[in-house]
C-alpha positions as semicolon CSV with decimal commas, in nm:
position;residue;x (nm);y (nm);z (nm)
1;M;-11,886;-12,423;23,672
2;G;-12,027;-12,238;23,401
3;L;-12,282;-12,448;23,307
4;A;-12,516;-12,734;23,430
5;V;-12,804;-12,924;23,183
6;V;-13,002;-13,098;23,445
7;G;-13,207;-13,378;23,299
8;D;-13,216;-13,761;23,154
9;I;-13,091;-13,732;22,834
10;S;-12,980;-14,112;22,822
11;R;-13,203;-14,223;22,541
12;H;-13,017;-13,965;22,297
13;T;-12,661;-14,017;22,411
14;T;-12,773;-14,410;22,387
15;A;-12,906;-14,306;21,993
16;S;-12,552;-14,090;21,924
17;T;-12,190;-14,137;21,971
18;A;-12,156;-13,814;21,874
19;L;-12,319;-13,661;22,172
20;R;-12,248;-13,925;22,373
21;D;-11,873;-13,829;22,313
22;F;-11,925;-13,483;22,359
23;V;-12,120;-13,528;22,692
24;R;-11,834;-13,729;22,810
25;E;-11,594;-13,475;22,715
26;C;-11,769;-13,222;22,852
27;D;-11,816;-13,375;23,187
28;R;-11,416;-13,415;23,249
29;N;-11,364;-13,048;23,305
30;R;-11,595;-12,765;23,552
31;Q;-11,720;-12,545;23,249
32;T;-11,984;-12,755;23,102
33;W;-12,203;-13,062;23,289
34;F;-12,449;-13,279;23,242
35;V;-12,634;-13,455;23,518
36;S;-12,937;-13,620;23,561
37;D;-13,108;-13,442;23,849
38;L;-13,064;-13,198;24,106
39;D;-12,944;-13,426;24,382
40;E;-12,659;-13,538;24,106
41;L;-12,576;-13,167;24,049
42;G;-12,548;-13,137;24,430
43;E;-12,303;-13,372;24,457
44;R;-12,105;-13,251;24,203
45;L;-12,080;-12,925;24,348
46;K;-11,930;-13,080;24,695
47;G;-11,661;-13,229;24,516
């Protein structure tokens, strides 16, 4: 993992198809993750 963006950005991804697609593509790899909170980050790091 290189970068984790922690926080709820659902309001922004709901409003922007381009951002939603970008987040989805980023979450497919291990370089950049978008997570809603530190608990979710911890779970992703375990797996």
